[in-house]
N, C-alpha and C positions, 0 to 999 in steps of 0.2 A: 421387484427386488431393489433394495437400496443399499448404499454404502455410506459409511460415516467418515467425515473428515474432521480432524482436530487441528486448530490453528492457534498459535500463541500470539497474543496481541496485548498491547498496553491496556490496562483496565479502563483508563479514562477515555482512550480512543474508542474502545468497544462501547462504552456507555453512551458517548456522544453519537456514534453511528447508529446504535439501537434507537436513540431518541429521534434522529433524523428519519430513519426507516419508519418508525411509528407514525410520524407526521405524514408520511406518504401512504400509510395504510399497509405497510409491509412489516414482516418480522425480519430480523437479521438473517435468519436461515433462508427465507424466501429470496432475499436480496442476493445472497451468495449463490443460490441455485440459478437465479436469473443471470448473474455474471458468468458462471460456468457454462450455462447453455449458450450465451452469446459468444464466448470464446470458441466453443465447438462449432457453432453456425458460421462464424466469420473466419475461423482458423487464424485468429490473432486476438490480441487484447483489443476490446471494442472501443477504446478511447485513447487519446494521447496522454502520456504520463508527464506531468510537469512537476518538477521538484525545484524549489528555489535554490540557487547555487550555494547560498550560505549554509544549507543543511546537508550537503554531501561532500565527501572527500574522494579524491581519486588517487589510487595507488597503482602506479604503472610498474609492471614487471616485464623487462625485456626478454624476448625469447631467443633472439640472436644478435642483440646489440642495436638493431635498427627497428625492429617490429615491437609494438607495445600492445598489450591487451588491458585496457582499463578495468579496474575492479571498483565499481561504485558502491559505496556503502552509505546508507541513510540512517540517521539516528532519530527516530520518531520521538523519543523522549525530549530531545532538544526542541523540536517543533512544538510539542505540547507545552513545554516550560515557557517558551517565548510567547505562546498564545495566552498563557496564564498571566504573564507580566503585562501584556497589552490590555487585558480585561480589567486590571486593578489600577 
């Protein structure tokens, strides 16, 4: 028995990752299954996540005036746009 997952992703990012997976002899679907299985096995994200500071914003909302819970948001479109600018 299997289940289906739908993910919304920038078309260019999807295309580039599909190409990278193909170079490794994998489909994107297999790569996602490997990732999900590793999360289950390790009970955590199986790698460190690194986002260049210039690509995220922090919005802090105080809960009692002294405690903050950062809300990190990443705009992948900005990253792809910058990569395009570097390529040309």
